[in-house]
C-alpha positions, 0 to 999 in steps of 0.5 A: 114502265113495266116490260113483259118479255116472253120466251121459249117458243118454237116449232115442235111436233104434235105430242111434244112439249115446250116451256114458256117463260115470262120475265117482268121488270119491277115487282109487278109479278110479286103482288098480282095474278098473272096469265098466259094468253094466246092469239092466232092471226084473225082471232081474238086473244084468248086466256089460256091459264092464270095463277094468283099471287098465292099460287092458285091456278085456273085453265081454259078447258082446251088446255086443262090437263096438258098445260101447267102455269107456275111462278117463281117470285124470287126470279120475277118470272112466270112459266107455262109448261105445255105438254102433249101439244096439238096443232090447234095450240099453234099461236103467239103466246103472251103473258100479262096480268091475270085480272081485268087490267092489262099492262102493255103487251110484250112481243109474245113468243111463237109456238108452232105445232106441226108434223 
């Protein structure tokens, strides 16, 4: 069973940066599009960014120009560089496949942006 483990979250002030990491067991990352998602309690989980197996990226309008998704196939990891963070970016962030199929969700990593 593939496991997804997210890390790198924390508390930051508005305007600061964080870099999230997602590690996956097995080779699932190598051949699939991957995505970062986020969820605020009481809201549905939303897609933040995706990256194809070839490196093509796509972003939600709310994070375009501030977030960058990347992948390191040699380490079976996916990253999300988040710059110019805003209070509305506060959420639990998860990684998963970037298409219509989802693996079991990991525990996520909490990002809190507050002054």
